[in-house]
N, C-alpha and C positions, 0 to 999 in steps of 0.2 A: 463105678459110680458110688459115691458115698451115700449111705442111708440116712434116714432121719436122725438116728442116734449119733452118727458121725457129724451131721450138720451142727448139732449142739456144741461140738468142739470147735467149730469155725465161727459161729456167730454168738453174740451175747443175748439175743432175744430168746424168750421162753413162751410156752403156751399161755394164752391162746393167740399169741401175736407172732408166731413163726410163719413166715411167708415164703420160705424156701424149703423144699423137702428132698431135693436131690442136687448133689454137686457132681456134675458129669466129668468135667475136665478143666485143666488150667494150662495155659501156654504163656508163660511169662507174666505180662500185665493184663491178660484176658482170661475170662472164665465163662463156662456155660453152666447154667443152673436150671432146675425145673420146679414147677409147682403144679400139683394136681388140685384143681379147684373143687372143693367139697362144699356141700350145702351148709355146713356149720362154720365155714370160713368167717372170720371176724368182719370182713368187708362185703359180705353178700347183701344184695338188694332184694326186695320182694319179688322182682321179676326174674330171679334166678341168674343174674349176672353179678360180676364182682365190680364194685365201684372203682372209678379211676384212681382214687387215693390208694386202693389196694395194689394196683399196678405200680404206682410210685413206690410204695413200701416194698413190694416184691423186688423191684430193681435196686433199691437202696440196700436191701438185705443181701442181694446177690453181690453187690460191691463189698459188703461186710464179709461174706463168705470168701471172696477173693482175697481180701486183706488177711483174713484168718488163715487161709491156705499159705499165703506168703510168709506169715509169722508162725509157721507150724511148730516151731520149737518153744513158743511162748507158753507159759502156764495157763493163761486165760486169753480168749480171743480179744483183739483190739476193739475198742469202742469208738465208733464213728457217729457223728451227728450230721444230718443234712443241713448244710449251710445255705444252699440255694438250689432251687429247681429252675432250670432254664429250658426253654424250647421243648416242654413236654407235649407230646401229641398222642392222643388216644384215637386210634382208627376204629376200634370197636372193643367192647368189654368182653372178657372171657365168660363163658357160661359154665354152670355146674357140670362136672364130669369132664371138662376139657383139661388138657395138659399144656401148660404154658412152658415153653422153653426159651430161656433168655441168654443173651450174651452181654457181658459187661467188660469194659476196657478202661484201665487207668491211664490217664494222660500225664500232663505236667503236674509236678508237686512243688508247692511253695511253702516251706516250713511244714506246718501241720495241715495244710489244705491241699487236697488232691482233686483234680478235675477228672470226671468220669463220664463215659457215655454208656448207654444201654439200649438194647432192642429186645422186645418181647414178641414171640411168635406163638401161634397155634398152628400146628402142622407147618406148612410153608408160608402161611399168611402173617405178615407183619401187623401186629395189633397195637403196638405202642413203641415210641422211642423217646429218649430223654437225654439231657445233659445235666450233670449234677456237680455241685461243689460240696465236697465232704470234708468236715473238720475231724481229724483223728486225735483223740485224747491220748 
C-alpha cells in the first residue's frame, strides 16, 4: 500500500483537500483506495459524519490516483476535472474514525473524457456508488 507521501505523487490535490490517504492496489483499469475519516476532514458535518460531497470528492480523487498510477513515469500527476456526476447514491455517510475503502474502474475513453465507476465501503457495507465523466487535461 502506498502511504500518504506516495499519494502526493499520484494526485495533484494538496492539504487540506486530500481525500485519499492510501492506494492499495491496481489491476489494469481498476484500483482500490482508502480514506480514514478524521474529525478535521474538510467535509465533516457537525454530527460527526462526512458530507456526501466528501464522498464524491473521495471517489473522484480515487480516479485521479488510478490515472496517476497508470502514468507513473510522468513528472507530474495528470489533472482531471469532474465533467459530470451521474447516478450518485449515498446509502449512509461515513463517521469519524471509520475507514472508507473504495474501488474505481475506468471504462470507455472518448478523447480526453473517461467514464468511470466507483463504490465506497465501510467494512463490507456499501455506503456509496457513482458514475463519473472525467475530463483529463
